[in-house]
C-alpha positions, 0 to 999 in steps of 0.5 A, spaced: 697 549 422 703 548 427 708 552 425 713 548 429 719 545 425 719 538 424 726 535 424 726 531 418 721 532 411 720 528 405 717 531 399 715 527 394 711 527 387 711 523 381 718 523 378 722 527 383 724 531 377 720 538 378 716 539 384 719 535 389 726 537 388 724 544 387 720 543 394 727 540 397 731 546 394 727 552 396 726 549 403 733 548 404 734 555 402 729 558 406 730 554 413 737 552 412 739 546 416 733 547 421 731 540 419 733 535 414 730 535 407 730 530 402 725 528 396 723 522 392 718 520 386 714 514 385 718 513 379 725 516 377 724 515 370 726 522 368 732 526 370 731 533 373 727 538 369 731 543 365 725 548 366 725 547 374 733 548 374 732 555 370 726 557 374 730 555 381 736 558 379 733 565 378 732 565 386 738 562 388 736 555 389 741 550 385 738 544 382 743 542 377 746 537 381 740 533 383 739 526 382 732 523 381 730 517 386 724 513 387 721 511 394 724 504 392 731 507 391 731 511 398 730 504 402 735 501 398 740 506 400 738 506 407 734 512 408 728 509 412 721 512 411 720 512 418 726 516 420 722 522 417 717 526 421 713 529 415 712 526 408 709 532 404 706 529 397 705 534 391 701 529 387 695 525 388 700 519 386 705 520 391 700 521 396 697 514 395 704 511 395 706 515 401 700 513 405 701 506 403 708 506 405 707 509 412 701 505 414 706 501 418 709 507 421 706 513 426 708 518 420 704 524 418 703 525 411 700 532 408 698 533 401 699 539 397 696 540 391 701 543 387 701 545 379 704 540 375 707 545 370 710 540 365 706 540 358 704 547 360 705 553 355 707 553 348 713 557 348 719 557 352 717 564 356 710 561 357 713 554 359 718 558 364 711 562 367 708 555 368 714 553 372 715 560 376 707 559 378 709 552 381 715 555 384 711 560 387 706 555 390 711 551 393 715 557 396 708 560 399 706 553 402 713 552 405 712 559 409 705 558 410 706 551 413 713 552 417 713 560 418 718 565 415 725 564 413 730 562 418 736 563 413 738 570 410 735 570 402 
């Protein structure tokens, strides 16, 4: 993969409550202001997930102030999809939506099959382990795609 940094990346998943906010926060931690990062969901029918907040806090990534938003809201708020260099979809539904929305733009869409930890694990420790696995997958993919962190962690 090309290790050059884009100037802007949009992460997307189903609800913008777990995977895409985690990816946004971890990317900001790893690469600082080297590129503009945002996240959206196909829908925004959920608040940021408490387990996502907890597991990202463990590595110094604050998510408690994240507000979920959808592709539609992003456009309503003036964030034009064509202003992003790269869209990274973290779920099949978000990949379909991103491809549908980008068919009019020359815009790269990548699909990263990241584990959806919601609904996994019966106990709190088991749930946290599932979210940590998702967090690690995201972090590993970011470093694989964009290279070593440029910020001190």
